[in-house]
N, C-alpha and C positions, 0 to 999 in steps of 0.2 A: 251904315249900310250892311245888310246881311249878305253873307256868302251864299250862292245858290247851292241847292242840294240836288243830288242826282240819285235816282233809284235805278239800279242795274239788275235786271232779271235774266237768268239763263234757264230755260226749260230744256231739260235733257231727255225727257220721255213724256209722251202723252199716252195715258192708259185708256182714257175714255174721251174720244174726240167730241161726242155730242155734249157731254157735260162741260168740257173745256170751252166749247163754242158758246155756251151760255154764260161762262165766266167773263169773257172778253167785253161785252157791252156793259155789264155791271161794273167791272173794274174801270172802264173808260169813264163812266158817269162819276165815279168817286174821284178819279184823278182831276177831272174838270172842276168839280165842286171845291177841291182844295187848291186850285190855282196851278195845277200841274199841266205840262205839255209833253206829249209824246215826241221824242226826237228820233227814236228808232222803234219800229214795231214789227219785229220778226221777219224782216226782209231777208233775202238771200245773203249768206255769209260765206266767206272764203278764208280758210286758215292759212296764215303765213308763217306761224311759229307754233311749236308745241305739237301735241297729238290729240286724237280723239275727235268726236263729233262736235261740230260747231254749235249744235242745238238751235233753239229759237231764242233770239236775244231781243230785249226791250230796254230802252233807256228813256227815263222820264225826268224832265227838268222841273224843279220846284223853286219858288222864290227864295227858299232858305232850307237848311237842313231841318230846322224845327218844323217847317211846313211839310216836308217829306215824312218826318216821323209822325206828325199829326194825321196825315193821310193814312199811313200804314196802320196806326193804332185806332183809327176812327171805327165806330160801330158798323158803318156802311161797308167799309172795305173788309173788315173782319168777317162779315157775312159772305162776301164774294170770295175771300181767301179760302174759306172752308171748301168751296167748290173746286178751286184750283188745286188745293192740296190733295183732295180726293181723286182728282182726274189726272194729275201729272206729278212729275218729280223735277225738282230744280232748286235754284238758289236765288236769293234776293239780298242785295246789299244796298246801303245808303252811303253815298260818298260826298264829302264836302268838295265843292267846286274850287277852281283856282281863282 
């Protein structure tokens, strides 16, 4: 049995809201196509430790780390990613589940 894979995205700045808005449905389609499910999708956040802006946070669950990597590297997501990178600043990591 594969261990689930989680994609954790933190967007710290949106420079072009219109372009970023066009990224969201494109990314959502690619997540679904690769068996992913959004667990957190940029809802309100409250910091309890550390400092700085909480940003917009997204957590996506995939059936495995391999599935998460396949999604990220897919041609469909790479096209959507170009929009996100041009419109915003942030980070994305893939984490193995417990």
